[in-house]
N, C-alpha and C positions, 0 to 999 in steps of 0.2 A: 504494500500500500504506500509505503514511503517513496518507493521508486516511481510510482504513478504520480504522486504529488510533486515530486521533484521535476519530472518531465513536464507536468502542467506549468510549473513556475517558469521553466526554461522557455516554453512556447509563449507564455504570456509576456515574458521579457522580450522575446523576439518581436512579437506583435507591437509591444510598446515602443521598442527601438525603431521599428519601421515607421510607426506613426510619428514619432518625434522627428525623424528625418524627412518627413513629408512623402514617404514612399507609399504606394498603394497597398491595401490589405491583400493577403494571399489566402484564397479560399482553402488551399491545402493546409495551412496552419490552423485555420478555424476548424476544419474537419478533424485534424489530429487532436485538437483541444477537446472537441466534442466526444471523440472516441475515448480519450483518457478519462473524461468525466464519467462516461458510462462504465468504464472498467473499474474506476474507483468506487462508484456507487454499488456495483456488483460485489466488489470485495468487502465493502462495509456491510452489505446484506448478509454475506456468508459469515462474517465475523459475529454478527448478531445472532445467527442461528447456531453457531458453534457451541458445544457444551462447555460449561464452566468447570472449574476445579470442584466446586460443590456438587455438580451433577455427577462427576466421576466418583467422588467420595460417597455419595448416596448409593450409587450403583454398586460400588465395592462392598459397602455395608450390607446391602440386600443380598448380594451373592454370598457373602460370608455367612449370613443368617440362614440361607437356604442350604448351604453345604455343611455347615457345622451345627448339629442339633443343640 
């Protein structure tokens, strides 16, 4: 996720630099930025669905209870 955020910052910087120099926008940079945003959003969604340490602790506790009378 950090890599995607860093790529986003770099592209944003390139867009800003081009704008400051009075150069036209590049659709390719805009498209890359959009793709990175989608990728980052997907990664965030996966992180939210990932089990936490507590989930694993609960699962281990239940398994131990089932295996050990």
